[in-house]
Backbone bond lengths (Angstrom), bond angles and torsions (degrees), N, CA, C in turn:
res aa  C-N    CA-C-N  psi(-1)  N-CA   C-N-CA  omega(-1)  CA-C   N-CA-C  phi
1 M - - - 1.467 - - 1.533 112.16 -
2 E 1.349 116.75 -24.48 1.467 118.13 -179.41 1.520 112.00 -67.97
3 K 1.339 117.65 -16.06 1.463 121.12 177.51 1.529 112.14 -97.44
4 T 1.338 116.06 4.90 1.460 120.60 -175.47 1.525 110.47 -103.77
5 A 1.313 116.37 137.19 1.462 121.98 177.35 1.520 108.34 -144.46
6 M 1.318 116.75 158.33 1.459 122.43 -179.11 1.521 110.23 -113.21
7 I 1.309 114.95 144.03 1.458 121.74 175.55 1.523 107.03 -124.37
8 F 1.317 117.11 122.83 1.457 121.52 -177.35 1.523 110.67 -109.27
9 S 1.322 115.36 144.27 1.456 120.14 172.74 1.525 108.97 -81.46
10 G 1.308 115.65 170.86 1.459 119.76 -179.78 1.521 113.31 -69.86
11 N 1.335 117.65 -10.42 1.465 120.86 -179.22 1.523 113.48 -82.37
12 V 1.335 117.66 -8.93 1.469 121.11 -178.43 1.525 108.81 -94.39
13 S 1.299 116.01 125.34 1.471 120.43 -178.27 1.526 110.29 -66.42
14 R 1.326 115.30 156.84 1.466 119.60 -179.82 1.520 111.15 -62.76
15 A 1.321 116.64 -36.11 1.467 119.74 179.47 1.530 110.77 -64.11
16 S 1.324 116.33 -43.05 1.471 120.36 179.01 1.525 110.70 -66.64
17 Q 1.326 116.56 -38.66 1.455 119.82 178.13 1.521 111.13 -61.02
18 E 1.325 115.92 -46.31 1.466 120.26 -179.42 1.517 111.31 -63.96
19 E 1.331 116.20 -39.75 1.464 120.52 179.50 1.527 111.19 -63.55
20 L 1.328 116.50 -42.47 1.459 120.50 179.62 1.523 111.90 -68.60
21 R 1.320 116.92 -37.96 1.463 119.94 178.21 1.520 111.18 -63.86
22 Q 1.318 116.03 -43.06 1.457 119.52 179.45 1.523 111.68 -67.86
23 L 1.333 116.25 -36.21 1.466 120.58 179.83 1.522 111.35 -62.74
24 W 1.349 115.76 -42.37 1.459 120.17 -177.01 1.523 112.93 -94.49
25 G 1.326 116.55 -14.49 1.461 119.69 179.42 1.509 113.78 68.90
26 V 1.331 116.40 35.33 1.463 120.62 179.74 1.520 109.25 -125.40
27 S 1.327 115.55 169.74 1.455 120.69 -178.11 1.517 110.68 -104.15
28 E 1.306 115.19 163.89 1.470 121.58 174.85 1.511 108.42 -94.28
29 V 1.320 117.07 143.22 1.461 120.79 179.19 1.517 109.50 -121.08
30 Q 1.317 115.41 144.63 1.456 121.54 174.79 1.526 110.71 -106.41
31 D 1.342 116.11 -33.91 1.452 120.53 176.13 1.527 107.12 -89.83
32 Y 1.322 116.93 103.14 1.456 121.21 -169.97 1.523 113.11 -71.14
33 G 1.334 117.96 -25.05 1.442 119.89 -179.88 1.521 112.02 64.68
34 K 1.328 115.88 -148.18 1.460 121.62 -178.70 1.520 109.35 -126.66
35 Y 1.328 114.64 153.07 1.460 120.56 172.06 1.516 107.31 -129.76
36 L 1.350 116.43 115.34 1.462 121.97 -175.18 1.529 111.04 54.75
37 G 1.336 115.75 34.22 1.456 120.66 178.53 1.505 114.98 82.45
38 L 1.342 117.56 0.25 1.463 121.55 -177.92 1.524 110.40 -112.04
39 P 1.335 117.54 147.14 1.463 119.96 176.37 1.522 110.54 -74.46
40 P 1.351 119.44 127.24 1.471 120.39 179.73 1.521 112.84 -70.92
41 A 1.320 117.22 -22.96 1.464 121.44 177.19 1.523 108.27 -122.45
42 I 1.341 116.91 119.32 1.461 120.77 -174.52 1.518 112.29 -83.88
43 G 1.341 117.11 -44.32 1.457 119.87 -176.60 1.518 111.34 79.89
44 R 1.314 115.79 -164.99 1.465 120.36 -175.17 1.515 113.00 -79.14
45 S 1.314 117.77 -27.85 1.456 120.90 -175.38 1.523 110.88 -110.05
46 K 1.325 116.38 106.54 1.463 119.96 175.73 1.521 110.37 -68.38
47 T 1.318 116.49 -33.37 1.461 120.20 -179.41 1.521 110.58 -59.18
48 N 1.346 116.91 -44.39 1.456 120.82 178.03 1.523 111.42 -68.42
49 A 1.337 116.63 -37.64 1.460 121.04 -177.41 1.526 111.47 -63.22
50 F 1.337 116.34 -34.42 1.458 120.11 -177.18 1.519 112.66 -105.87
51 S 1.327 116.98 17.64 1.466 120.74 -178.99 1.526 111.65 -64.49
52 E 1.334 116.64 -27.57 1.468 119.77 -179.32 1.530 111.04 -64.32
53 I 1.339 116.77 -37.80 1.460 120.23 178.04 1.525 109.69 -64.40
54 K 1.328 115.64 -41.83 1.464 120.57 178.18 1.525 110.56 -59.56
55 Q 1.325 117.06 -41.88 1.464 120.97 179.52 1.524 111.57 -65.53
56 K 1.342 116.32 -37.33 1.468 119.89 178.60 1.529 110.64 -64.22
57 V 1.343 115.59 -44.56 1.462 119.76 178.80 1.524 110.00 -61.56
58 W 1.338 116.24 -43.86 1.462 121.18 -178.76 1.529 111.09 -61.94
59 K 1.327 117.81 -43.31 1.463 121.21 -179.50 1.521 111.13 -64.82
60 K 1.342 115.70 -40.15 1.457 119.22 178.09 1.529 110.75 -60.95
61 L 1.323 115.74 -48.01 1.463 120.05 -177.57 1.525 111.63 -64.60
62 Q 1.333 116.71 -40.66 1.462 119.76 -179.67 1.515 111.08 -66.82
63 G 1.341 116.42 -35.73 1.462 119.68 178.31 1.520 111.64 -66.04
64 W 1.320 117.11 -39.69 1.464 120.87 179.52 1.525 111.60 -72.29
65 K 1.330 116.32 -27.51 1.465 120.83 -174.32 1.526 111.29 -62.94
66 E 1.323 116.47 -26.31 1.457 120.04 -178.62 1.528 111.72 -75.24
67 N 1.336 116.81 -14.89 1.459 120.23 -179.80 1.526 110.57 -94.71
68 M 1.307 115.17 147.51 1.456 119.80 178.13 1.522 108.86 -82.53
69 L 1.321 116.71 94.15 1.453 121.82 -175.98 1.523 110.47 -106.32
70 S 1.316 115.54 143.70 1.457 119.94 173.82 1.522 108.38 -74.35
71 Q 1.337 116.50 167.57 1.461 119.76 177.32 1.521 110.94 -62.23
72 G 1.342 116.17 -34.88 1.456 119.63 176.55 1.515 111.84 -63.95
73 G 1.339 116.54 -39.92 1.464 120.93 177.44 1.512 111.88 -65.58
74 R 1.322 116.18 -39.78 1.470 120.49 177.92 1.526 110.57 -64.33
75 E 1.330 115.67 -40.02 1.465 119.71 179.89 1.521 110.75 -62.30
76 V 1.325 116.76 -44.93 1.471 120.78 -179.53 1.519 110.90 -63.16
77 L 1.347 117.15 -44.14 1.458 120.60 -178.42 1.523 111.52 -65.60
78 I 1.331 118.12 -40.97 1.462 120.84 179.15 1.522 110.53 -63.70
79 K 1.336 116.70 -46.01 1.460 120.29 -176.26 1.525 112.22 -72.42
80 A 1.327 116.68 -39.81 1.461 120.15 -173.33 1.525 113.43 -83.39
81 V 1.327 117.31 -28.77 1.471 119.48 -174.37 1.521 112.37 -119.61
82 A 1.328 117.71 -60.03 1.465 120.62 -173.89 1.525 112.01 -60.75
83 L 1.343 116.63 -42.69 1.463 119.38 -179.30 1.519 112.71 -76.61
84 S 1.339 116.89 -17.30 1.466 119.20 -178.67 1.527 112.71 -87.20
85 L 1.335 117.89 -22.37 1.466 120.68 -176.73 1.528 113.29 -59.48
86 P 1.345 120.10 -44.66 1.467 118.89 -179.77 1.531 114.33 -86.62
87 T 1.344 118.26 2.27 1.459 120.68 -172.30 1.525 112.62 -61.29
88 Y 1.334 117.43 -45.56 1.467 119.57 -177.81 1.527 110.87 -63.91
89 S 1.322 116.71 -41.20 1.471 120.59 178.23 1.523 110.69 -62.81
90 M 1.344 116.29 -40.09 1.458 119.94 -178.04 1.526 112.44 -72.19
91 S 1.337 117.47 -19.03 1.458 119.40 176.54 1.526 111.56 -80.03
92 C 1.332 116.45 -10.62 1.477 121.39 -179.16 1.523 113.22 -114.77
93 F 1.326 117.59 -29.24 1.457 121.73 -174.30 1.527 110.80 -131.01
94 L 1.319 115.01 151.68 1.460 120.75 171.48 1.524 107.46 -89.17
95 L 1.318 116.64 104.92 1.462 120.74 -178.06 1.523 110.21 -75.02
96 P 1.330 116.87 147.86 1.467 119.53 177.04 1.532 110.86 -58.56
97 I 1.331 116.13 143.07 1.462 120.14 178.92 1.529 110.27 -59.69
98 S 1.344 116.17 -35.16 1.465 119.70 179.97 1.528 110.98 -63.14
99 L 1.338 117.30 -36.75 1.462 120.53 179.34 1.535 110.41 -69.98
100 C 1.333 116.93 -40.73 1.463 120.33 175.90 1.529 110.18 -60.19
101 S 1.326 115.98 -39.85 1.468 120.54 179.41 1.525 111.21 -65.23
102 E 1.340 116.83 -35.32 1.457 120.46 178.19 1.528 110.74 -67.06
103 F 1.341 116.78 -41.65 1.457 120.33 175.66 1.533 110.38 -58.33
104 E 1.328 115.24 -47.52 1.458 120.17 -178.15 1.523 111.56 -64.28
105 S 1.332 116.61 -38.52 1.456 120.90 179.40 1.529 111.08 -62.52
106 M 1.340 116.51 -40.47 1.460 120.05 178.66 1.523 110.92 -63.93
107 M 1.332 116.40 -40.21 1.462 119.97 -178.77 1.525 111.38 -70.56
108 V 1.345 116.78 -36.23 1.465 120.26 176.96 1.524 110.28 -63.42
109 K 1.323 117.47 -44.85 1.463 121.13 -179.47 1.526 110.49 -62.82
110 F 1.345 116.11 -39.47 1.463 119.72 178.12 1.518 110.50 -65.45
111 W 1.319 116.55 -40.83 1.468 120.98 -177.42 1.525 111.75 -62.97
112 W 1.342 116.65 -42.70 1.457 120.51 -174.40 1.524 113.86 -95.72
113 S 1.320 118.51 -6.52 1.465 120.34 -173.84 1.517 111.81 -87.68
114 Q 1.345 114.42 166.87 1.449 121.59 172.17 1.527 107.27 -109.76
115 K 1.326 117.16 -159.33 1.462 119.75 -178.07 1.526 111.24 -70.24
116 K 1.323 114.59 149.66 1.461 124.10 177.37 1.517 110.45 56.86
117 D 1.339 117.33 -126.64 1.468 120.18 -173.88 1.524 113.15 -100.76
118 E 1.309 116.96 11.40 1.452 118.96 179.17 1.527 110.14 -68.60
119 K 1.319 116.23 141.12 1.458 120.64 -176.63 1.524 110.23 -120.17
120 R 1.324 113.67 151.07 1.452 119.86 175.55 1.521 108.70 -127.70
121 I 1.309 115.56 161.92 1.463 120.32 179.33 1.523 109.81 -68.93
122 H 1.317 116.63 138.65 1.458 121.88 175.38 1.533 107.66 -85.75
123 W 1.310 115.39 102.48 1.458 119.46 -174.09 1.523 112.81 -80.14
124 M 1.315 117.70 -10.44 1.459 121.39 -177.74 1.517 109.05 -147.18
125 S 1.332 116.78 141.20 1.464 120.61 178.69 1.525 110.50 -74.28
126 W 1.333 116.17 160.42 1.462 120.19 178.57 1.524 110.75 -63.10
127 R 1.321 118.06 -37.09 1.465 121.10 179.62 1.529 110.50 -60.30
128 K 1.325 116.12 -41.28 1.471 119.89 177.98 1.526 109.92 -68.45
129 M 1.328 116.90 -37.27 1.461 121.05 179.84 1.527 111.74 -67.15
130 C 1.334 116.93 -22.90 1.463 121.33 179.95 1.532 112.62 -81.27
131 E 1.316 116.87 -9.56 1.457 119.48 178.88 1.523 110.20 -73.25
132 Q 1.324 115.94 160.73 1.458 121.10 179.13 1.523 110.45 -61.38
133 K 1.336 115.45 152.18 1.466 119.47 -179.06 1.522 111.32 -62.06
134 G 1.337 116.30 -33.06 1.450 119.47 178.95 1.517 113.16 -66.43
135 K 1.345 116.23 -17.90 1.463 120.88 179.58 1.530 112.10 -105.30
136 G 1.326 115.89 12.70 1.451 119.63 175.93 1.514 114.89 98.12
137 G 1.341 118.69 1.73 1.455 121.46 178.95 1.518 111.91 -97.23
138 F 1.339 115.49 -163.57 1.468 120.92 -179.47 1.530 112.21 -117.93
139 G 1.311 116.84 -1.86 1.460 119.36 177.69 1.516 114.61 78.46
140 F 1.347 117.68 20.48 1.461 119.73 175.11 1.532 109.42 -74.02
141 K 1.338 116.01 167.50 1.457 120.52 -177.56 1.528 111.48 -96.02
142 D 1.321 116.63 135.99 1.462 122.08 165.10 1.520 105.33 -76.49
143 L 1.316 117.77 109.32 1.461 121.04 -169.06 1.521 113.35 -63.31
144 H 1.320 118.30 -36.45 1.469 119.21 179.98 1.531 110.43 -67.19
145 V 1.324 116.67 -43.27 1.465 120.94 178.15 1.528 109.68 -64.83
146 F 1.330 116.73 -40.89 1.464 121.59 178.24 1.524 110.38 -62.63
147 N 1.336 116.72 -41.18 1.461 122.53 177.02 1.533 110.63 -58.60
148 L 1.322 116.53 -46.66 1.462 121.13 179.83 1.525 111.63 -63.86
149 S 1.327 116.84 -37.96 1.463 119.80 -179.35 1.525 111.37 -67.91
150 L 1.337 117.24 -37.35 1.464 120.59 177.33 1.518 111.21 -65.81
151 L 1.335 116.75 -40.10 1.462 120.56 178.58 1.524 110.69 -69.99
152 A 1.329 117.03 -34.12 1.463 120.06 176.36 1.527 110.36 -63.61
153 K 1.320 116.25 -35.33 1.463 120.43 176.52 1.523 110.60 -63.45
154 Q 1.340 116.64 -40.16 1.469 120.46 176.91 1.526 110.38 -66.56
155 G 1.330 116.07 -38.42 1.459 119.50 177.49 1.519 111.83 -62.94
156 W 1.325 115.97 -40.61 1.469 120.79 177.61 1.527 110.18 -61.67
157 R 1.317 115.48 -39.67 1.471 120.22 178.35 1.527 110.87 -62.72
158 I 1.328 116.10 -42.27 1.470 119.71 179.25 1.520 110.52 -62.88
159 M 1.331 116.99 -39.48 1.468 120.29 -178.95 1.520 112.56 -70.67
160 Q 1.326 116.33 -37.54 1.461 120.14 -172.66 1.524 113.46 -87.49
161 E 1.319 117.12 -39.85 1.467 120.81 -175.46 1.529 109.29 -95.93
162 T 1.325 115.23 77.10 1.472 120.61 -173.71 1.525 113.45 -70.92
163 D 1.322 117.81 -14.60 1.467 120.75 178.49 1.523 112.30 -93.44
164 S 1.332 116.99 -3.06 1.461 119.95 -177.66 1.528 111.03 -76.41
165 L 1.327 115.04 158.07 1.459 120.42 -179.51 1.525 111.37 -64.73
166 I 1.333 117.20 -39.90 1.469 119.77 -178.37 1.526 110.89 -64.35
167 H 1.339 117.17 -35.30 1.473 119.36 177.30 1.524 110.56 -66.76
168 K 1.320 116.95 -44.17 1.463 120.52 -176.76 1.526 111.63 -65.68
169 V 1.335 116.36 -42.23 1.469 120.39 179.99 1.527 110.19 -68.00
170 S 1.344 116.40 -45.55 1.464 120.35 -179.47 1.524 111.51 -63.52
171 K 1.316 116.79 -40.65 1.467 120.67 -179.74 1.524 110.76 -65.18
172 A 1.337 116.42 -42.70 1.467 119.82 -179.24 1.519 111.63 -62.66
173 K 1.329 117.04 -32.94 1.470 119.76 -175.41 1.523 113.38 -94.62
174 Y 1.346 117.75 -38.97 1.459 119.96 -169.24 1.526 115.48 -109.83
175 F 1.335 118.05 -27.95 1.466 118.60 179.59 1.532 110.92 -146.48
176 P 1.353 117.13 60.62 1.476 120.22 -177.16 1.521 114.11 -62.66
177 H 1.319 117.73 -28.52 1.467 120.38 -176.80 1.532 112.41 -117.77
178 G 1.321 116.36 17.80 1.457 119.05 -178.36 1.513 111.00 -145.91
179 V 1.333 115.30 -150.85 1.464 121.53 -179.97 1.522 109.15 -120.58
180 F 1.315 115.33 167.39 1.464 121.39 -174.55 1.527 112.83 -57.20
181 L 1.322 117.09 -44.12 1.463 120.51 -176.07 1.523 112.93 -67.60
182 E 1.331 117.53 -13.70 1.458 121.31 178.18 1.521 111.71 -104.94
183 A 1.331 117.09 7.45 1.468 121.09 -176.18 1.523 110.93 -68.61
184 G 1.336 115.72 141.48 1.453 121.93 174.47 1.515 110.51 -100.85
185 L 1.310 115.78 175.47 1.454 120.38 -178.58 1.513 111.90 -70.18
186 G 1.350 117.49 -33.02 1.456 120.09 178.97 1.513 112.43 76.08
187 K 1.328 115.25 -176.82 1.465 120.93 -179.97 1.521 110.00 -95.01
188 R 1.321 115.65 132.13 1.457 123.33 177.72 1.524 111.46 48.88
189 P 1.318 118.22 60.30 1.457 120.58 -178.39 1.523 111.58 -70.28
190 S 1.324 115.69 155.99 1.455 119.86 173.15 1.524 107.99 -71.62
191 S 1.335 116.92 165.33 1.468 119.63 -178.73 1.512 112.75 -61.29
192 P 1.363 119.86 -44.17 1.454 118.16 174.69 1.532 111.97 -63.41
193 G 1.334 116.48 -32.22 1.460 119.98 179.34 1.507 112.21 -64.94
194 E 1.326 117.50 -29.13 1.461 120.96 177.66 1.527 110.45 -64.10
195 A 1.318 115.75 -30.27 1.458 119.36 179.79 1.524 111.30 -73.68
196 F 1.342 117.21 -31.83 1.455 120.98 -174.83 1.518 112.44 -95.67
197 G 1.336 118.21 -29.27 1.451 120.92 -173.74 1.511 112.48 -79.61
198 G 1.357 115.26 170.60 1.445 119.61 175.55 1.512 112.51 90.64
199 P 1.338 117.03 174.86 1.463 121.15 -177.91 1.513 112.30 -64.86
200 R 1.324 115.34 151.49 1.455 121.60 -179.30 1.514 110.44 -123.53
201 S 1.328 115.05 148.59 1.459 119.64 177.59 1.523 109.10 -108.96
C-alpha cells in the first residue's frame, strides 16, 4: 500500500475523494512522477510529456560525440542505445510524428558530425539510411513506422488473448458490442486508447 496513490479528476467531489482515500488507506498525489519510465498522465501535449526521453537521447549522443568513433562504432551505438531508448514508450503510446522526426534529426547530426560543433555534409537522407544494407542503406529504423509496428503488436495481443486484462478493459471501453478491428475512438479516450482507436487502414 505504501506504493499506492490515488489521482482524482476535477469531477470528483472533495467528500468523495476523502471517503475513497480513507477506504483504501492511501494518499492523493499531485506530482505524478513516472511509472516504468512513462508519465502516468499525458495531458494535451505528448511532445512535452515525452521530452525527457528526447533529453536522454540527446545526452547520450553528445557524450559519444566527444569520442573519436568510427562510422561502424557510431552505427552500433545508434542502433543499440539511441534507438532503444524510446522503444518502451513507443510500444505503449503513439508518439507525435514531429517528435519521431526530432529523434531522427539528432541521430543524423551525430552520424555526420565531428567533434564538438564541427559539421559535415549530410551525404544521404535519413530515409535512405533506413533502407536495408542490401539496398544501399544502413538498416536504421524509421521511428514512426517502428512505433506503428509496436502498437500493431499490442493490437494483435488484444485480439488474440481474449482472457487477458488488457482485452477485457479495452473491450469494455472501446468495443463492447463489436470486435477490436471495428473499435472507434470513443469519448475521452485514454492516451494508449488514442493509438488503438479510430479508423484503420
